[in-house]
Structures are given as C-alpha cells and as structure tokens.
N, C-alpha and C positions, 0 to 999 in steps of 0.2 A: 606461405603468406607471412609477411613480416609484421611484427607488433609495432605499436607506436612507442617511440623512444622519449626520453626526457626533453630533448630539444623540440620535438614536435609538439609535445604537451605545453611547453612554455610558449611557443608561438601561438597555439590555439588560445591559451589563457589571455595573452596580451591582445590578440585580435578581438576576443569577446569583450575585454575591458575597454578597448578603444571604441568598439561598436556601440555598446550600451552605456558606458560611463560608470564611474566608480560609485556614484550615488544610487544608481538604479539596481546594481547587482545585489545588494543585501535585500532589497524589497522583492526582487525576483526569487531569490532563494527562500525567503520567508513564505511567499505565496506557493511555491512548489512544495515546501514542507507541510503547509496547511492542507493542500490538495491531497497529498499522500496520506495524511492523518485522517481526513474525511473519508477517503476511499477505504482505508482499513476499518474504520468504524462502521461503514456501510456494509462491509463484508461480514463483520461480526454481528451486526444487528439484523441481518437478513433472516436468520433463523434462531432467535433467542431461545434459550433452554426452557424458559417458563411458558412459552406459547407453543412449543413443539408438541405434537400429538404424543400421548402417553404410549409407551411400548407395553404390550401385554404379553406376558410369558404364560403359555397354557400350562396348567398343572397336569401332573401325570395321573391324578385321581379321576378325572372325568372331563366333560365339556366345560368350556369357559363360562363364567357367570356373566350375566348381562345386567 
C-alpha cells in the first residue's frame, strides 16, 4: 500500500480550502481544538483523585479496623 505523497497532500489542502473557504478554516480548527480539549478534560474529570474511594492496605498485625 502506498503512502500519500506531498503532491497529494497539496491537492487535498487546496480542495478543502476551496470547499470551505479561507475565512471558515480557522474557525473550524478552533472548534476542533476546543472539542479535543473538552474531551481530554472529561477523561481526567471522570475519576478525580479526591473522590476516588480510599484504598485500604491491610496490616500484618490483625484484621482491618472499621
């Protein structure tokens, strides 16, 4: 399977520029970045360390305290 070369990439970029317009492309890139940032924050906020259940390590002396 062949990889995409520089000429193919240039054609794709020009086609996208013509399709969406130069004014719309920065707005689309900004929205994509915000979406990725929100997704990463949601992944990190899913199980924050302060609300995670405490891990209890049983002691070797006897049964765990309650």
